[in-house]
Steps between C-alpha positions, in 0.01 A plus 500: 500500500455317169761239411604305193253217563208741514612682185502172309177357646278593204356261243767346283479618137486178302177494295392208288481563124173658384288246314181527300176484695635665815233705682542873552519469880775239480688703237505805726574311821774275363680718244444866597777491759698827482510861380164642393377145441558426868314815602210398273490157666476663843224727379305204360538312826389799704197552280393132496581414861414818686301748291245241391407392852124527540522784754725725290359777276710552185534839335673540159644810338546523122746746345660521160348391171391154618158456340602606148751215507222254587587451870144588598357209312790255554572566867272744689170348385592144608615633839170681553293201392699273733422731792866603547439876468266688735556861391699687234665839456602569140612778273209631299692413183503128587120494542446716190713277276344196662161621370625465139486124550152524647384687191647242261775729369843373392852579612796347315856393557741723313848644549654788689747559216274706279462862389231654724442786254391238249271340758346839572437559132343156463283531808673230701565525877809341660557380855861382467450196273117491512323662207132585447272717290442859621127431456522259793548805722229706329246218506574417863467868593165528320370190679615621843349845458172352375452271800637740763248763387218264604302539824677239720825694463355847553590545868791522743692173542840347571702319238392155626140580419599658167685186391228273633252677275741493204544126559126456506455672162798319349354169622179584315711572192671164541159333498416679173826376347442146630821495709587504870786600728676711240631769733588566861207738556232248407657220708545734800136612459372142515732402790427813706870606507523879531738673259644834610707752305732714709521787248163498321576802282824349370359279226267497203209394722561810712537711188160387378349569845643851468341547158162400639548744789519784248147401397378470859448124487675181603665379818649735759796314646567538872860381580434520874259205470780292352743597780251406772362189330845348439608581855177341621562184299842457661386592850201264485716219353732505799241479776537183710749258342465648149790623291575725206725421203609736225623384157644790302565468128714802424514813713368850450181645640312164539782365717482805725121478516486141624772569754367834627200318645705436814611864554139599444392261775782574743627850434185679382217313674704415806399135514731226624622269226813307415563555128437261210601146584637384162669705228600385151630744239605427140674802355802609297539821700811560712482597870797738492324775299264574792184437295214302649492256207829348614455540874564181697273327751740592784454869414123453513541358852629838621172657386283237665380386158636149546568316824830325552459123511751276663648240262314171524743229608261219414550291189302657215215293362559319176369697200241236419345546846498875453325456167234280662447768766467765232246295310300444821491876560381548142210260548405664826516844342239407240249489783610807691567768236207738471324514167321796340245638744293791381609798300813572707577137576818420698610863509208583725568199724873580521427861591266395782740235631790745482314769694402254773856369534664841510251645746490206737779646712454857385395634841839403641722613215599826672625310800682175567445354152758731347763321295798414729787739436291775343569859601146546634526180706828619646340837585 
């Protein structure tokens, strides 16, 4: 039973004053000591010390209006280029608004305290305090429909292949404009990082695909490919001594999609697995409403989505050491990430790898490989 000494055994809160020139890692480690700041420090340590080990595959989910606020360019792109992200599940809206930057269009800081009827009359779109011209939407739509009507898109595909091709065309547009790395899609295309959308019809990209379908052209999206490819990525990542980490920015459908990979492996395909190894979520959603966006890691354990890890009693590494480890992984990743390879590129490779991984134990999945505790195993 815990006693007074154990309760008071944590780090003493007595930080030095913050001074100019302090590095970000030291700022977080030495001054983010409690409340949400303390939780953020733990998340940073988990990401740097565990998720960025060379044998861990990192998936990221993106929800909420992140890219319109510039987080694609300021945060996601550097993480991809450093080799810290291996696969992505996003809302379609994030990738659609991300493409504005790839096309050289402008979004502006504004205010949320404004009459929206006036904005509508003036042709200005508002995302809280971000403002931009309505023509940004129209011009982006025209561009997307024009390229998605071309031959490479005119077939059945998953969303990873769709966004790989969009990234390829946007990269060519970057070259015309004399710029580089303007948006997530072009950087992911060059790095070979597959980008999935869990609800492909729920965005302007999907709406433009639907318009093309009325004319009998354009991509025909197969969501089942996405389900099996993402499950295959996770299953293949955890063979041998490999691990899987999930970083979730927001909740919603992308959060569910990255986590449902484990129920797809265990519950549906009947393969033995242990759940994702590392779980980081940044959200403002509450757990008590019952919604997935605020669901806690411990709840995910009950589904087999995340495995329960015992607390590590060892002294945590200093943040500087973790940063060195992260940089080493980044350098190694530059040599291991697949680049564009043929018309389908990484999407084709991922699909093949996923199929091999999921089928490796397929002959046994009706027998002893059932997930422990499942109704069919008990039967």
